N, C-alpha and C positions, 0 to 999 in steps of 0.2 A: 343376365342372370340365368337364362335358359341354357346357354352354352356352358356355364360353370356347373349347372345342375346335371348336365349330361356327362360330365367328365367322370372317369373312373378314379379309383383311389390312387393308382399309379400315376395318372396324368395330374391329379391334384398335388401329389407329393413332388412331382417334377416341377410344377408351377411354383410351389412354395420354395423349392431349392433355388430356382432361378431368381425369384424375387429376393430371397435372402442374399444371394450373391451380388445382385445389383445394389442392394442397400449397403452391404459391406464395402463394396468398391466406392460408393458415394461417400460413406463416412471416412474412408481412408483418404480419398481425394480432398475432402473438406478439412481434415486434420493438416494435410500438407499446405493447403491454402491459408489456414489460420496461422500456421507457423511462419509462412512467408510474409503475411501481413504484419505479424508481431516483430519479426526481424527488421522489416522495412521501417516500422514505426520507431524502433529503438535507434536505428541508424539515422533516421530523419531528425530525431531529438538531438543526437550527438552532433550531427552536422550543423544543425541550427545553433547549437551552443558554440561550436567552432566559429560559425559566421558572426555570432554576436561578439565573441571575443576579438575577432579580427576587426569588426566594425568599431569596437571600443578603442582599439589601438589606433585605428585610422582617425577617429574623432579627436583623440588626444593630440595628434599631429596637425590636424587642420584647425581652422578658426571656428569659434562657436557659431558664427553666422553660416558656416557651410554645413552644419549638422542637419540631418534629415528629420523631419517630423512625420511620424506615421499617423495615419487616421485611426482613431480609436473606434471600437465597436459601440453600439448604442447603450448596452447595459453598463459598459465600463464608463462611458461619459456620465450616465446617471449616477453611478457610484461615486465618481469624482466630485460631482456637484453636491451630492449629499454629504460627503466627507468635508468639503470646503464650507458648506453651509453650517455644519455643526462644529467647525473649527477643530477637526481631529487630525490636522496635519502632523502634529507632534508625535502621535502614535504611529504614523506611517514610517518614521525613522527608527522605530523600536527594533532592536536586534532580536529580542526574544520572540516577537511575533513572526518575524521573517524565518527564524530557525524552526519554529513550530510548523509553519507552512511548508518549509522545505522538508521536514520530517514526513509530512503527509504527501509529498510529491508535487506540491504547488510552488513553482519557481518563476512564474511569469512576472513581468514588470509591474502589472497591476493587481497582483494577487493580494497584497495587503489592503489595497483600496476596496476591492470586492469583498474581502473578508469583513472589514470594519462595517461596510455598508450593509452586509447581510445580517450582522448582529443588530444593527439599529432597526432594519426593516423587520427582523424577527420579533424584536420587542414590541414594535407598533402593531404588527399583525396579531401577536399573542394577546396583547391588551384588548384589541378590538374584537377578536373572535370570542374571547372569554366573556367580555362584557355583553356581547350580543347573545351568547348562549344563556348566560344567567338572566338577561333581560327577557328572553322568550319563555322562561319558566313561569307556569301559571301560578304556582304557589311556592314562594320563596320563604323558607322557615326562619330566616334571619333578618336583622334590620337592613335597611337600604344601604348603609355605608359599607356593609360586608360585601356587597356586589363589587365595589371598587377594590376591596382587599383581594377578592378572587381574581379580578382583572389584573391587579399588580402581580399576583403569582403567575398568571399566564404570560405577562410581559417578561418577567424574570426567566420563565421557561423558554420563551422565544429568543431571549437575549443570549442565554447560555447554550442553546441547542447547536449553533454552528461550532462552538468550541468543543462540545462533546463529540460531534461528528468528526471534527479535525483530530482530536485525540485518538478516537477509535481507528481512523484511517492510518494514523502514524503507527499505532501499535500493530496493526495488521502488516504493514510494510516491514517493520522491524522484525516481526516474527518470521516472515518469509525469508528475509535476508539472513537472519541468524541461523536458520536451518541448513543453508547451503554455504555458509561462510567458511567452515573448515575445509570443505572440498575446494573452494575457491583459493584458499591459501596453499593447498597442495598443488593446484595447477600453476599458481604463481611461482611456487618454489621450483617446479619442474622447468618453467620458462627461464627463470633466473639462472639455474644451474646449467642449462643448455647454452648459455651465453647471450641471452637477450637482455636488453636494457629494461629499466623500469617502465618507460613509456611503451615500448613494444610488448612488454609482459602484460601490462594493463589492457592493451588493445587485443592481444591474443586471447586472454582470459575472457574478455567481453564477448568475443565470438563463440567461445566454447560453452559458456553458461547462459547463452541467450535464450535457450529453450527451457532450461530447468528453472531459471530465476531471472525473468526479464527485468525486474525492478533493480536487482543488484547489478545486472549487466548494464543497465542504463546509467547507474551511478559510476561504475567503473569507466564507462565510455566518456562521461563528462569529466572525470578526473584525468583521463588520458588526453582529452582536448585541452584542459587547463595546463597540464604539464608541457604540452607542445607550444602554447601561446603565452602563458604567463612567464615573466622573467624570474619570479621567485617560486621555486619548487616547494618551499615550505608552505607558502600560501595555498598552493594547490592541494597539498595533503590536508591542511587544516580545513579547507572548504569541504573536502570529502567527509571528514569526521563531522562537521557541522550539518551537512545535508542529511546524513543518516541518523545521527544521534545515538549511535550504538557504541557501547564500551569496547566491543571487539574491534571495530573500525578505528576507534581512538587509539587502541593499543598498536594496531598496524601502522597508523600514521606516525605515532611516536617512535616506533621501531625504525621506520624508513628515514625519519628526520635524524635520529641519532646515528644511523649507519652512514648517512651522508656527512654529518657534522664531524664524527670522530673517525671515520674511515673503517668501521668494522664491516666484516663480510655480510652482505645482505642475505645470502643464501642460508647462512648459519642462523641468523636472527629469525628468518621466516620459518625455518625448520622447527625451532623451539616454540615459536608462536603457534604454528599449525598443530603441533602435538598438544599444546596447552588447550587450544580450542576444541580439539577432538575429545580430550578428556572431559571438558566442560559439557559437551553435547552428550557424551555417554552418561555423565552424572545426572544431567537433566532427564534423560530417558529413564534411568533407574528410579529417580524421584517420582516421575509420573507413574511408573509401574507399581511402586510401593503404595502410592495413594489410590490406586484403582480399586482394591477391595473395599476400602471405606466408602468410596463413591458409589459402588454397586450395592451397598447394603440396603438403602432405601428403595431403589427400583426393584430389587429382588423381593423385599417384603410386600411391596404394593402389587406387583404383577406376577411374581412366580409362586409365592406361598398360597394365595387363594386358589390358583389353578391346581396346585398340588393337593390341597385339601379336598377340592371337588373330585379329583380323580381317585383319591384314596378313600374318602369317606362317602362319596356319592353312591357307589353300588350298594354298600351296606345300608345306607339310608333308604334307598329304593326298595331293598328287600324287606326292611323293617316296616316301611310304609305299605308295601304290598300285602 
């Protein structure tokens, strides 16, 4: 502290500049490290999906006795026991639940099991916590049976909480993918017009948008892996649309399926679709801009007008009071 106190203004300024330069270099290096980790994570997910597809094909060729059994994690085993105890195996085969989980980015083999178990546990925890809180109240102004009514409401809240979180996560993912989807179509159009096939175009676009939209890059990478391993290309396109749940992706997959089925040029179809999605993005931006004045009305009345009145009327009120 004494050394810093003895420094002059020029030395202090030089020290601050050096510290600022060191912090800027550290932030710059951290951004590169984060980007590298993100790209490695996406590539690992894609390569894992490729490995699972290859393993699935190998298992179909081998006997059932030769299939490998993986050791499950502790919470997965507990979730499986809970689901089997409550006889919820029929819900595990529900296509709607799997699609909702895929929309939120949860595609693991045990995702449905963990999701169902979380809803059951949430209901039990909500019931118990609400009943405990109501029971600890010194004066409860209602009859005793109302305590169980409140506990039932808490159980319902705990039961539907995982579903609400799942829907929110899916909406966030879809909003991020929708913002960069027109640019993705432009990149895909460039790749197709330059002579690349659909599989290589998907792979190339995955590398290009990996930093701007890692979620969409991951989905494109999975589609590229399925196009390489699955025998039915139509199935790969349909899986892409089901995983995202976006109308824009559904339109893209329909375009690609029709192009392969009827032999129409893929580049022309992508050009029309890209222009359509750009127009939709522009119209959405205009819609948000048009709704901005109405949304700013209440904040301006609450925060801006009182300050304006104080500035305008305050000096006059002070003179009158003086």
